[in-house]
PANU-910997 format. One line per field, with one value per atom (N, C-alpha, C): residue number from 1; residue in one letter; atom name; x, y, z. Coordinates in steps of 0.2 Angstrom, whole numbers, plus 5000, padded with zeros to 4 digits. Each point is the difference from the previous one (the first is absolute). Example, Ala and Ser with C-alpha at 12.3 -4.5 7.8 and 13.67 -1.06 7.14 Angstrom:
<pts>
seq = 1, 1, 1, 2, 2, 2
type = a, a, a, s, s, s
atom = N, CA, C, N, CA, C
X = 5066, 4996, 5004, 4998, 5004, 4996
Y = 4972, 5006, 5006, 5005, 5006, 5005
Z = 5039, 5000, 5000, 4996, 5001, 5003
</pts>
This chain:
<pts>
seq = 1, 1, 1, 2, 2, 2, 3, 3, 3, 4, 4, 4, 5, 5, 5, 6, 6, 6, 7, 7, 7, 8, 8, 8, 9, 9, 9, 10, 10, 10, 11, 11, 11, 12, 12, 12, 13, 13, 13, 14, 14, 14, 15, 15, 15, 16, 16, 16, 17, 17, 17, 18, 18, 18, 19, 19, 19, 20, 20, 20, 21, 21, 21, 22, 22, 22, 23, 23, 23, 24, 24, 24, 25, 25, 25, 26, 26, 26, 27, 27, 27, 28, 28, 28, 29, 29, 29, 30, 30, 30, 31, 31, 31, 32, 32, 32, 33, 33, 33, 34, 34, 34, 35, 35, 35, 36, 36, 36, 37, 37, 37, 38, 38, 38, 39, 39, 39, 40, 40, 40, 41, 41, 41, 42, 42, 42, 43, 43, 43, 44, 44, 44, 45, 45, 45, 46, 46, 46, 47, 47, 47, 48, 48, 48, 49, 49, 49, 50, 50, 50, 51, 51, 51, 52, 52, 52, 53, 53, 53, 54, 54, 54, 55, 55, 55, 56, 56, 56, 57, 57, 57, 58, 58, 58, 59, 59, 59, 60, 60, 60, 61, 61, 61, 62, 62, 62, 63, 63, 63, 64, 64, 64, 65, 65, 65, 66, 66, 66, 67, 67, 67, 68, 68, 68, 69, 69, 69, 70, 70, 70, 71, 71, 71, 72, 72, 72, 73, 73, 73, 74, 74, 74, 75, 75, 75, 76, 76, 76, 77, 77, 77, 78, 78, 78, 79, 79, 79, 80, 80, 80, 81, 81, 81, 82, 82, 82, 83, 83, 83, 84, 84, 84, 85, 85, 85, 86, 86, 86, 87, 87, 87, 88, 88, 88, 89, 89, 89, 90, 90, 90, 91, 91, 91, 92, 92, 92, 93, 93, 93, 94, 94, 94, 95, 95, 95, 96, 96, 96, 97, 97, 97, 98, 98, 98, 99, 99, 99, 100, 100, 100, 101, 101, 101, 102, 102, 102, 103, 103, 103, 104, 104, 104, 105, 105, 105, 106, 106, 106, 107, 107, 107, 108, 108, 108, 109, 109, 109, 110, 110, 110, 111, 111, 111, 112, 112, 112, 113, 113, 113, 114, 114, 114, 115, 115, 115, 116, 116, 116, 117, 117, 117, 118, 118, 118, 119, 119, 119, 120, 120, 120, 121, 121, 121, 122, 122, 122, 123, 123, 123, 124, 124, 124, 125, 125, 125, 126, 126, 126, 127, 127, 127, 128, 128, 128, 129, 129, 129, 130, 130, 130, 131, 131, 131, 132, 132, 132, 133, 133, 133, 134, 134, 134, 135, 135, 135, 136, 136, 136, 137, 137, 137, 138, 138, 138, 139, 139, 139, 140, 140, 140, 141, 141, 141, 142, 142, 142, 143, 143, 143, 144, 144, 144, 145, 145, 145, 146, 146, 146, 147, 147, 147, 148, 148, 148, 149, 149, 149, 150, 150, 150, 151, 151, 151, 152, 152, 152, 153, 153, 153, 154, 154, 154, 155, 155, 155, 156, 156, 156, 157, 157, 157, 158, 158, 158, 159, 159, 159, 160, 160, 160, 161, 161, 161, 162, 162, 162, 163, 163, 163, 164, 164, 164, 165, 165, 165, 166, 166, 166, 167, 167, 167, 168, 168, 168, 169, 169, 169, 170, 170, 170, 171, 171, 171, 172, 172, 172, 173, 173, 173, 174, 174, 174, 175, 175, 175, 176, 176, 176, 177, 177, 177, 178, 178, 178, 179, 179, 179, 180, 180, 180, 181, 181, 181, 182, 182, 182, 183, 183, 183, 184, 184, 184, 185, 185, 185, 186, 186, 186, 187, 187, 187, 188, 188, 188, 189, 189, 189, 190, 190, 190, 191, 191, 191, 192, 192, 192, 193, 193, 193, 194, 194, 194, 195, 195, 195, 196, 196, 196, 197, 197, 197, 198, 198, 198, 199, 199, 199, 200, 200, 200, 201, 201, 201, 202, 202, 202, 203, 203, 203, 204, 204, 204, 205, 205, 205, 206, 206, 206, 207, 207, 207, 208, 208, 208, 209, 209, 209, 210, 210, 210, 211, 211, 211, 212, 212, 212, 213, 213, 213, 214, 214, 214, 215, 215, 215, 216, 216, 216, 217, 217, 217, 218, 218, 218, 219, 219, 219, 220, 220, 220, 221, 221, 221, 222, 222, 222, 223, 223, 223, 224, 224, 224, 225, 225, 225, 226, 226, 226, 227, 227, 227, 228, 228, 228, 229, 229, 229, 230, 230, 230
type = m, m, m, p, p, p, n, n, n, a, a, a, d, d, d, p, p, p, r, r, r, l, l, l, i, i, i, v, v, v, a, a, a, l, l, l, d, d, d, e, e, e, p, p, p, d, d, d, l, l, l, t, t, t, s, s, s, a, a, a, h, h, h, k, k, k, l, l, l, v, v, v, a, a, a, r, r, r, l, l, l, g, g, g, d, d, d, s, s, s, v, v, v, s, s, s, y, y, y, y, y, y, k, k, k, v, v, v, g, g, g, l, l, l, t, t, t, l, l, l, l, l, l, a, a, a, q, q, q, g, g, g, g, g, g, l, l, l, s, s, s, l, l, l, c, c, c, q, q, q, d, d, d, l, l, l, k, k, k, a, a, a, q, q, q, g, g, g, k, k, k, l, l, l, v, v, v, f, f, f, q, q, q, d, d, d, w, w, w, k, k, k, l, l, l, h, h, h, d, d, d, i, i, i, g, g, g, a, a, a, q, q, q, v, v, v, e, e, e, g, g, g, a, a, a, a, a, a, k, k, k, a, a, a, a, a, a, t, t, t, s, s, s, g, g, g, a, a, a, c, c, c, d, d, d, l, l, l, l, l, l, t, t, t, v, v, v, h, h, h, a, a, a, e, e, e, p, p, p, q, q, q, v, v, v, m, m, m, k, k, k, a, a, a, a, a, a, v, v, v, a, a, a, g, g, g, r, r, r, i, i, i, n, n, n, p, p, p, k, k, k, t, t, t, r, r, r, i, i, i, i, i, i, g, g, g, v, v, v, t, t, t, v, v, v, m, m, m, t, t, t, s, s, s, l, l, l, s, s, s, q, q, q, a, a, a, d, d, d, l, l, l, d, d, d, d, d, d, m, m, m, g, g, g, y, y, y, g, g, g, m, m, m, s, s, s, l, l, l, t, t, t, d, d, d, l, l, l, v, v, v, l, l, l, r, r, r, r, r, r, v, v, v, d, d, d, q, q, q, a, a, a, v, v, v, e, e, e, c, c, c, g, g, g, l, l, l, d, d, d, g, g, g, v, v, v, v, v, v, a, a, a, s, s, s, p, p, p, h, h, h, e, e, e, a, a, a, a, a, a, m, m, m, i, i, i, r, r, r, a, a, a, r, r, r, v, v, v, p, p, p, a, a, a, d, d, d, f, f, f, l, l, l, i, i, i, v, v, v, t, t, t, p, p, p, g, g, g, v, v, v, r, r, r, p, p, p, v, v, v, g, g, g, a, a, a, d, d, d, v, v, v, n, n, n, d, d, d, q, q, q, q, q, q, r, r, r, i, i, i, a, a, a, t, t, t, p, p, p, e, e, e, d, d, d, a, a, a, f, f, f, r, r, r, n, n, n, g, g, g, a, a, a, s, s, s, h, h, h, v, v, v, v, v, v, v, v, v, g, g, g, r, r, r, p, p, p, i, i, i, t, t, t, r, r, r, a, a, a, a, a, a, d, d, d, p, p, p, v, v, v, a, a, a, a, a, a, t, t, t, q, q, q, a, a, a, i, i, i, l, l, l, a, a, a, a, a, a, i, i, i, q, q, q, t, t, t, i, i, i
atom = N, CA, C, N, CA, C, N, CA, C, N, CA, C, N, CA, C, N, CA, C, N, CA, C, N, CA, C, N, CA, C, N, CA, C, N, CA, C, N, CA, C, N, CA, C, N, CA, C, N, CA, C, N, CA, C, N, CA, C, N, CA, C, N, CA, C, N, CA, C, N, CA, C, N, CA, C, N, CA, C, N, CA, C, N, CA, C, N, CA, C, N, CA, C, N, CA, C, N, CA, C, N, CA, C, N, CA, C, N, CA, C, N, CA, C, N, CA, C, N, CA, C, N, CA, C, N, CA, C, N, CA, C, N, CA, C, N, CA, C, N, CA, C, N, CA, C, N, CA, C, N, CA, C, N, CA, C, N, CA, C, N, CA, C, N, CA, C, N, CA, C, N, CA, C, N, CA, C, N, CA, C, N, CA, C, N, CA, C, N, CA, C, N, CA, C, N, CA, C, N, CA, C, N, CA, C, N, CA, C, N, CA, C, N, CA, C, N, CA, C, N, CA, C, N, CA, C, N, CA, C, N, CA, C, N, CA, C, N, CA, C, N, CA, C, N, CA, C, N, CA, C, N, CA, C, N, CA, C, N, CA, C, N, CA, C, N, CA, C, N, CA, C, N, CA, C, N, CA, C, N, CA, C, N, CA, C, N, CA, C, N, CA, C, N, CA, C, N, CA, C, N, CA, C, N, CA, C, N, CA, C, N, CA, C, N, CA, C, N, CA, C, N, CA, C, N, CA, C, N, CA, C, N, CA, C, N, CA, C, N, CA, C, N, CA, C, N, CA, C, N, CA, C, N, CA, C, N, CA, C, N, CA, C, N, CA, C, N, CA, C, N, CA, C, N, CA, C, N, CA, C, N, CA, C, N, CA, C, N, CA, C, N, CA, C, N, CA, C, N, CA, C, N, CA, C, N, CA, C, N, CA, C, N, CA, C, N, CA, C, N, CA, C, N, CA, C, N, CA, C, N, CA, C, N, CA, C, N, CA, C, N, CA, C, N, CA, C, N, CA, C, N, CA, C, N, CA, C, N, CA, C, N, CA, C, N, CA, C, N, CA, C, N, CA, C, N, CA, C, N, CA, C, N, CA, C, N, CA, C, N, CA, C, N, CA, C, N, CA, C, N, CA, C, N, CA, C, N, CA, C, N, CA, C, N, CA, C, N, CA, C, N, CA, C, N, CA, C, N, CA, C, N, CA, C, N, CA, C, N, CA, C, N, CA, C, N, CA, C, N, CA, C, N, CA, C, N, CA, C, N, CA, C, N, CA, C, N, CA, C, N, CA, C, N, CA, C, N, CA, C, N, CA, C, N, CA, C, N, CA, C, N, CA, C, N, CA, C, N, CA, C, N, CA, C, N, CA, C, N, CA, C, N, CA, C, N, CA, C, N, CA, C, N, CA, C, N, CA, C, N, CA, C, N, CA, C, N, CA, C, N, CA, C, N, CA, C, N, CA, C, N, CA, C, N, CA, C, N, CA, C, N, CA, C, N, CA, C, N, CA, C, N, CA, C, N, CA, C, N, CA, C, N, CA, C, N, CA, C, N, CA, C, N, CA, C, N, CA, C, N, CA, C, N, CA, C, N, CA, C, N, CA, C, N, CA, C, N, CA, C, N, CA, C, N, CA, C, N, CA, C, N, CA, C, N, CA, C, N, CA, C, N, CA, C, N, CA, C, N, CA, C, N, CA, C, N, CA, C, N, CA, C, N, CA, C, N, CA, C, N, CA, C, N, CA, C, N, CA, C, N, CA, C, N, CA, C, N, CA, C, N, CA, C, N, CA, C, N, CA, C, N, CA, C
X = 4974, 5000, 5006, 5003, 5006, 4997, 5003, 4998, 5001, 4996, 5001, 5007, 5002, 5007, 5000, 5003, 5000, 5004, 5003, 5003, 4995, 4994, 4994, 4996, 4999, 4995, 4995, 4994, 4994, 4997, 4999, 4997, 4992, 4998, 4993, 4997, 5000, 4998, 4993, 4996, 4992, 4997, 4994, 4996, 4998, 4999, 4997, 5002, 4999, 5002, 4997, 4993, 4997, 5003, 5001, 5003, 5007, 5004, 5007, 4999, 4996, 4999, 4998, 4996, 4997, 5006, 5004, 5006, 5005, 5001, 5005, 4997, 4994, 4997, 5001, 4999, 5000, 5007, 5005, 5007, 5003, 4997, 5001, 5008, 5002, 5007, 5005, 4997, 5005, 5004, 4998, 5003, 5002, 5006, 5002, 5001, 5001, 5002, 4995, 4997, 4996, 5002, 4999, 5001, 4993, 4999, 4994, 5002, 4997, 5001, 4996, 5001, 4996, 4993, 4997, 4993, 4996, 5003, 4998, 5002, 5006, 5002, 4996, 4997, 4996, 4993, 4998, 4993, 5000, 5005, 5000, 5004, 5005, 5004, 5005, 5001, 5004, 4997, 4993, 4997, 5001, 5000, 5002, 5007, 5005, 5007, 5000, 4996, 5000, 4997, 4995, 4997, 5005, 5003, 5005, 5006, 5002, 5005, 4997, 4994, 4997, 4999, 5000, 5000, 5007, 5005, 5007, 5003, 4997, 5003, 5005, 5004, 5005, 4996, 5001, 4996, 5005, 4999, 5004, 4995, 5001, 4996, 5003, 4997, 5003, 4998, 5002, 4998, 5003, 5007, 5004, 5000, 5002, 5000, 5004, 4998, 5003, 4998, 5003, 4998, 5006, 4999, 5005, 5002, 5006, 5003, 4996, 4997, 4996, 4994, 4997, 4994, 5002, 5005, 5003, 5002, 5003, 5002, 4994, 4995, 4994, 4996, 5000, 4996, 5004, 5007, 5004, 4999, 5000, 4999, 4993, 4995, 4993, 5000, 5003, 4999, 5004, 5006, 5005, 4998, 4995, 4998, 4994, 4998, 4994, 5002, 4995, 5001, 5004, 5006, 5004, 5007, 5001, 5006, 5005, 4997, 5003, 4997, 5003, 4998, 5003, 4997, 5003, 5000, 5005, 5001, 5003, 4999, 5004, 5007, 5004, 5007, 5004, 4998, 5003, 5003, 5006, 5004, 4996, 4997, 4996, 4995, 4996, 4995, 5002, 5006, 5002, 5003, 5004, 5003, 4994, 4995, 4994, 4997, 4999, 4997, 5004, 5006, 5004, 5000, 5000, 5000, 4993, 4995, 4993, 4999, 5004, 4998, 5000, 4995, 4999, 5002, 4998, 5001, 5006, 5006, 5006, 4999, 4995, 4999, 4996, 4997, 4997, 5005, 5000, 5005, 4997, 5005, 4998, 5003, 4997, 5003, 4998, 5004, 4999, 4998, 4995, 4998, 5005, 5003, 5005, 4996, 4998, 4996, 4994, 4994, 4994, 5001, 4998, 5000, 4995, 4996, 4995, 5003, 5006, 5004, 5005, 5000, 5005, 5005, 5005, 5005, 4996, 4996, 4996, 4996, 4997, 4997, 5004, 5006, 5005, 5002, 5001, 5002, 4994, 4994, 4994, 5000, 5002, 5000, 5006, 5005, 5005, 5007, 5000, 5006, 5006, 5005, 5006, 5005, 4997, 5005, 4996, 5004, 4997, 4996, 4995, 4997, 5004, 5005, 5005, 5004, 5002, 5005, 4995, 4994, 4996, 4999, 4998, 4999, 5007, 5005, 5007, 5001, 4999, 5001, 4996, 4993, 4996, 5001, 5003, 5002, 5006, 5005, 5006, 4997, 4996, 4997, 4996, 4997, 4996, 5005, 5005, 5005, 5003, 5002, 5003, 4995, 4993, 4995, 4998, 5003, 4998, 4994, 4998, 4994, 5002, 4994, 5001, 5000, 4998, 5000, 4996, 4999, 4996, 4995, 4996, 4995, 5003, 5000, 5003, 4998, 5000, 4998, 5005, 4997, 5004, 5006, 4999, 5005, 5006, 4999, 5006, 5003, 4997, 5002, 5007, 5002, 5007, 5005, 5000, 5005, 4999, 4994, 4999, 5004, 4998, 5003, 5008, 5003, 5007, 5003, 4996, 5003, 4997, 4996, 4997, 5002, 4999, 5002, 4996, 5003, 4996, 4993, 4999, 4993, 4995, 5002, 4996, 4995, 4993, 4995, 4999, 4998, 4998, 4993, 4995, 4993, 4998, 4998, 4999, 4992, 4997, 4993, 5001, 4995, 5000, 5002, 4998, 5002, 4994, 5001, 4995, 5002, 4996, 5001, 5000, 5003, 4999, 4993, 4998, 4993, 4995, 5003, 4995, 5000, 4995, 4999, 5005, 5002, 5005, 4996, 4994, 4996, 5004, 5001, 5003, 5007, 5003, 5007, 5005, 5005, 5005, 5006, 5003, 5006, 4999, 4999, 4997, 5005, 4999, 5004, 4996, 5002, 4996, 5003, 4996, 5003, 5007, 5000, 5007, 5006, 4999, 5005, 5001, 4995, 5001, 5005, 4999, 5004, 5007, 5000, 5007, 5004, 4997, 5003, 5002, 4998, 5002, 4994, 4994, 4994, 5000, 4998, 4999, 4992, 4996, 4993, 4997, 4994, 4996, 4993, 4998, 4993, 4995, 4995, 4996, 4993, 4996, 4994, 4995, 4998, 4995, 5001, 5006, 5000, 4998, 4999, 4997, 4993, 5000, 4993, 4995, 5001, 4995, 5000, 5004, 4999, 4994, 4998, 4994, 5000, 5006, 5002, 5006, 4999, 5006, 5004, 4998, 5004, 5004, 4997, 5004, 5006, 4998, 5005, 5006, 4998, 5005, 5005, 4996, 5004, 5005, 4998, 5004, 5006, 5000, 5005, 5005, 4997, 5004, 5004, 4997, 5003, 5006, 4999, 5005, 5006, 4999, 5006, 5003, 4997, 5002, 5007, 5003, 5007, 5005, 4997, 5005, 5002
Y = 4873, 5007, 5004, 5004, 5004, 5005, 5002, 5006, 5006, 5005, 5007, 5002, 5004, 5003, 5007, 5004, 5007, 5003, 4996, 5003, 5001, 4997, 5001, 5005, 5006, 5005, 5000, 4999, 5000, 5007, 5003, 5006, 5000, 5004, 5000, 5006, 4999, 5005, 4999, 5000, 4999, 5007, 5000, 5006, 5003, 4996, 5003, 4996, 5003, 4996, 4994, 4999, 4994, 4994, 5002, 4995, 4998, 5005, 4998, 4996, 5001, 4996, 4993, 4999, 4994, 4996, 5003, 4997, 4997, 5005, 4998, 4994, 5000, 4994, 4994, 5000, 4994, 4998, 5004, 4998, 4997, 5003, 4997, 4999, 4995, 4999, 4999, 5000, 4999, 5006, 5006, 5006, 5004, 5002, 5004, 5007, 5002, 5007, 5003, 5006, 5003, 5007, 5002, 5007, 5003, 5006, 5004, 5006, 5001, 5006, 5006, 5004, 5007, 4999, 4995, 5000, 4999, 4995, 4999, 5005, 5002, 5005, 5007, 5001, 5006, 4999, 4994, 4999, 4997, 5003, 4997, 4994, 4999, 4994, 4999, 5005, 4999, 4996, 5000, 4995, 4993, 4999, 4993, 4998, 5005, 4999, 4998, 5003, 4998, 4994, 4998, 4993, 4995, 5001, 4995, 4999, 5005, 5000, 4996, 5001, 4997, 4992, 4998, 4993, 4997, 5004, 4998, 5000, 5004, 5001, 5006, 4999, 5006, 5004, 5007, 5005, 5004, 5001, 5004, 5006, 5006, 5005, 5004, 4999, 5002, 5007, 5005, 5007, 5003, 4997, 5003, 5008, 5002, 5007, 5004, 5006, 5004, 5007, 5005, 5006, 5004, 5007, 5004, 4996, 5002, 4997, 5000, 5005, 5001, 4995, 5000, 4995, 4993, 4998, 4993, 4998, 5005, 4999, 4999, 5004, 4999, 4994, 4998, 4994, 4994, 5000, 4994, 5000, 5005, 5000, 4997, 5002, 4997, 4992, 4999, 4993, 4995, 5002, 4996, 4999, 5005, 4999, 4995, 4997, 4996, 4993, 4996, 4993, 5000, 5001, 5001, 4997, 4994, 4997, 5002, 5002, 5002, 5006, 5005, 5006, 5002, 5002, 5002, 5008, 5002, 5007, 5000, 5005, 5001, 5001, 4997, 5000, 5006, 5006, 5006, 5003, 5002, 5002, 5004, 5005, 5005, 4996, 4996, 4996, 4994, 4997, 4994, 5003, 5006, 5003, 5002, 5003, 5002, 4994, 4994, 4995, 4997, 4999, 4997, 5005, 5007, 5004, 5000, 4998, 4999, 4994, 4995, 4993, 5000, 4998, 4999, 4993, 4995, 4993, 4998, 4999, 4997, 4993, 4997, 4993, 5000, 5006, 5001, 5001, 4996, 5001, 5004, 5005, 5004, 4999, 4999, 4998, 5005, 5001, 5005, 4997, 5002, 4998, 5003, 4995, 5003, 5002, 4995, 5001, 4996, 5002, 4996, 4994, 4994, 4994, 5001, 5005, 5000, 5005, 5003, 5004, 4997, 5001, 4998, 5006, 4998, 5005, 5006, 4997, 5005, 5005, 4997, 5005, 5005, 4998, 5004, 5006, 4998, 5005, 5005, 4998, 5004, 5005, 4998, 5004, 5005, 4999, 5005, 4998, 4993, 4998, 4999, 5003, 5000, 4994, 4995, 4994, 4993, 4995, 4994, 4998, 4995, 4998, 4997, 4996, 4996, 5005, 5006, 5005, 5004, 5001, 5003, 4996, 4994, 4995, 5000, 4999, 5000, 5007, 5005, 5007, 5000, 4998, 5001, 4995, 4994, 4995, 5003, 5003, 5003, 5005, 5004, 5006, 4997, 4995, 4997, 4997, 4997, 4998, 5006, 5005, 5006, 5004, 5000, 5003, 4996, 4994, 4996, 4996, 4998, 4996, 4993, 4996, 4993, 4995, 5003, 4996, 5004, 4997, 5003, 4995, 5003, 4996, 5000, 4995, 5000, 4993, 5001, 4994, 4994, 4994, 4994, 5000, 5003, 5001, 5003, 5005, 5004, 4997, 4995, 4998, 4998, 4996, 4997, 5006, 5005, 5005, 5005, 5000, 5004, 4996, 4994, 4996, 5000, 5001, 5000, 5006, 5006, 5006, 5003, 4996, 5002, 4996, 5003, 4996, 4993, 4995, 4994, 5000, 5004, 5000, 5005, 5003, 5004, 4997, 5002, 4997, 5002, 4995, 5000, 4997, 5005, 4997, 5001, 4994, 5000, 4999, 5005, 4999, 4997, 5000, 4997, 4993, 4996, 4993, 4996, 4996, 4996, 4992, 4996, 4993, 4998, 4994, 4998, 4999, 5003, 4999, 5005, 5005, 5005, 5006, 5004, 5005, 5006, 5003, 5006, 5006, 5001, 5006, 5006, 5005, 5007, 5000, 4995, 5000, 4999, 5003, 5000, 4996, 5000, 4997, 4995, 4993, 4995, 4994, 4996, 4994, 4995, 4994, 4995, 5002, 4997, 5001, 4997, 4994, 4996, 5004, 5003, 5004, 5006, 5003, 5006, 4999, 4995, 4998, 4998, 4996, 4998, 5007, 5005, 5006, 5004, 4999, 5004, 5003, 4999, 5003, 4998, 5004, 4998, 4998, 5004, 4999, 5000, 4997, 5000, 5003, 5004, 5002, 4997, 4996, 4997, 5002, 5003, 5002, 4996, 5002, 4996, 4993, 4997, 4993, 4996, 5003, 4997, 5003, 5006, 5003, 4999, 4999, 4999, 4993, 4996, 4992, 4997, 4995, 4997, 4997, 4998, 4997, 5004, 5005, 5004, 4996, 4996, 4996, 4995, 4997, 4995, 5004, 5006, 5004, 5002, 5002, 5002, 4994, 4994, 4994, 4998, 5001, 4998, 5005, 5006, 5005, 4998, 4998, 4998, 4994, 4995, 4994, 5002, 5004, 5002, 5003, 5004, 5004, 4997, 4995, 4997, 4998, 4998, 4998, 5005, 5006, 5005, 5005
Z = 5027, 4996, 5003, 4996, 5003, 5005, 5005, 5004, 4997, 5003, 4998, 5000, 4995, 4999, 5000, 5005, 5000, 4994, 4996, 4994, 4995, 5000, 4996, 5003, 4996, 5002, 4995, 5003, 4996, 4999, 4994, 4999, 5001, 5005, 5001, 4996, 4993, 4996, 4998, 5006, 4999, 4999, 4998, 4999, 5006, 5005, 5006, 5006, 5006, 5006, 5002, 4998, 5001, 4996, 4994, 4995, 5003, 5003, 5002, 5006, 5005, 5006, 4998, 4995, 4998, 4997, 4996, 4997, 5006, 5005, 5005, 5004, 5001, 5004, 4995, 4994, 4996, 4999, 5000, 4999, 5007, 5006, 5006, 5002, 5002, 5002, 4995, 4993, 4995, 4998, 5003, 4998, 5007, 5001, 5006, 4999, 4993, 4999, 4994, 5002, 4995, 4998, 4994, 4998, 4999, 5003, 5000, 4996, 4994, 4995, 5001, 4995, 5001, 4999, 4996, 5000, 5006, 5004, 5007, 5005, 5000, 5005, 4999, 4994, 4999, 5003, 5002, 5002, 5007, 5004, 5007, 5001, 4996, 5000, 5006, 5004, 5005, 5006, 5000, 5004, 4998, 4994, 4997, 5002, 5000, 5002, 5007, 5004, 5007, 5002, 4996, 5000, 4998, 4995, 4998, 5005, 5003, 5006, 5006, 5001, 5006, 4998, 4994, 4998, 5000, 5001, 5000, 4993, 4996, 4993, 5000, 4995, 4998, 4995, 5000, 4996, 4997, 4993, 4995, 4998, 5003, 4998, 4994, 4994, 4994, 4998, 5003, 4999, 4994, 4999, 4995, 5001, 5006, 5001, 4996, 4998, 4995, 5001, 5003, 5002, 5002, 5002, 5003, 5007, 5002, 5006, 5006, 5001, 5007, 4999, 4995, 4999, 5000, 4997, 5001, 5007, 5003, 5007, 5004, 5000, 5004, 4998, 4994, 4998, 5002, 5000, 5002, 5008, 5003, 5008, 5001, 4997, 5001, 4998, 4995, 4997, 5005, 5002, 5004, 5007, 5002, 5007, 5001, 4994, 5000, 4998, 4997, 4997, 4994, 5000, 4994, 5001, 4996, 5001, 4994, 4994, 4994, 4997, 4998, 4997, 4994, 4995, 4994, 4999, 4997, 4998, 4993, 4996, 4994, 5001, 4996, 5001, 4997, 5003, 4999, 5006, 5000, 5006, 5005, 4998, 5005, 5003, 4997, 5002, 5005, 4998, 5004, 5007, 4999, 5007, 5004, 4998, 5004, 5003, 4996, 5003, 5006, 4999, 5005, 5006, 4999, 5006, 5004, 4996, 5003, 5004, 4999, 5002, 5008, 5003, 5007, 5002, 4997, 5002, 4996, 5004, 4996, 4997, 5002, 4997, 4993, 4999, 4993, 4995, 4995, 4995, 4994, 4998, 4995, 4993, 4995, 4993, 4995, 4995, 4995, 4993, 4997, 4993, 4995, 4997, 4995, 4993, 4996, 4994, 5000, 5000, 5000, 4995, 5002, 4995, 4995, 5000, 4994, 4995, 5001, 4995, 4996, 4994, 4995, 4998, 4997, 4997, 4996, 4996, 4996, 5004, 5006, 5005, 5003, 5002, 5003, 4995, 4993, 4995, 5000, 5000, 4999, 5006, 5006, 5006, 5000, 4996, 4999, 5004, 5002, 5003, 4995, 5001, 4995, 5001, 5003, 5002, 4999, 5000, 4999, 5006, 5000, 5005, 5005, 4998, 5004, 5004, 4997, 5003, 5005, 4999, 5005, 5006, 4999, 5006, 5004, 4997, 5004, 5003, 4997, 5004, 5006, 4999, 5006, 5005, 4998, 5005, 5004, 4997, 5004, 5004, 4998, 5004, 5006, 4999, 5006, 5005, 4998, 5005, 5004, 4996, 5003, 5005, 4998, 5004, 5006, 5001, 5006, 4999, 4994, 5000, 5001, 5001, 5002, 4993, 4995, 4994, 4994, 4995, 4994, 4997, 4996, 4996, 4993, 4997, 4993, 4997, 4993, 4996, 5001, 5000, 5001, 4995, 4994, 4995, 5002, 5005, 5002, 5007, 5003, 5007, 5000, 4995, 5000, 5001, 4995, 5000, 5006, 5003, 5006, 5006, 5001, 5005, 5000, 4994, 5000, 5002, 5002, 5002, 5006, 5004, 5006, 5006, 5006, 5006, 5000, 5004, 5000, 5003, 5004, 5003, 4997, 4994, 4997, 4996, 5001, 4997, 4993, 4996, 4993, 4999, 5000, 5000, 4992, 4998, 4992, 4999, 4997, 4997, 4993, 4996, 4994, 4999, 5006, 5000, 4998, 4995, 4997, 5000, 5003, 4999, 4993, 4998, 4993, 4998, 4995, 4997, 5002, 5005, 5002, 4995, 5000, 4996, 5002, 4995, 5001, 5002, 4998, 5002, 4998, 5005, 4998, 5001, 5002, 5002, 4993, 5000, 4995, 5001, 5006, 5002, 5005, 4998, 5004, 5001, 5005, 5000, 5005, 5000, 5005, 5007, 5005, 5007, 5001, 4997, 5001, 4997, 4994, 4997, 5004, 5002, 5004, 5006, 5004, 5006, 4997, 4995, 4998, 4997, 4998, 4998, 5006, 5006, 5006, 5004, 4998, 5003, 5007, 5005, 5007, 5001, 4996, 5000, 4993, 4999, 4994, 5002, 4995, 5001, 4995, 5002, 4995, 5001, 4995, 5001, 4996, 4994, 4996, 4999, 4999, 4999, 5006, 5006, 5006, 5001, 5000, 5002, 4995, 4994, 4995, 4998, 5003, 4998, 5002, 4997, 5002, 5007, 5002, 5006, 5003, 5004, 5002, 5004, 5005, 5004, 4996, 4995, 4996, 4996, 4998, 4996, 5005, 5006, 5005, 5001, 5001, 5002, 4994, 4994, 4995, 5000, 5001, 5001, 5005, 5006, 5006, 4999, 4996, 4998, 4996, 4995, 4995, 5003, 5006, 5003, 5006, 5003, 5006, 5001, 4994, 5000, 4998, 4999, 4997, 5006
</pts>
């Protein structure tokens, strides 16, 4: 069986901490990197993050920080002083600058969310953005580089054009990744893990295709097998 690959981040989008701990135990050594999102963070999920680090796992705290500068700086300071290898903020200049200013641990990577993968062009039009989805993503990517972020979160559909304009070590973390045959669920802009990496992604985030599979370990191993030569 393929070994755990830190390029694969499993989204622990479980309803409660007990379920999350059970899933981590079930996945065992097949997964080395986990994303902990707002549902768990809002119910004491930082203890889960600490437990994951104690097990030797990498931890992605998916806060998607978005507030006035002082609040973002304070939150970034708190998050990066604990069990946090990767932290998300919304890719707006004031927010990104504040997060970088608040970072305590230089090893914690901070990445900016460009446009949520659940959003389509029609959604952006409804929200009042007077530009195309692609142009908005690229503007936010350029601003993330200028603000000193370590990378961005973006759809795998945008990964290739982002990779062509950023430094070589810039992270491109792609949610909305679905293996062949998996349900789309609420995602709009999706691709397979293999395509995401071929397009320039540094990491893929996979949730329900693993966590809701009848056999999560087998689902993980199938993805690891598909990406091991890329």
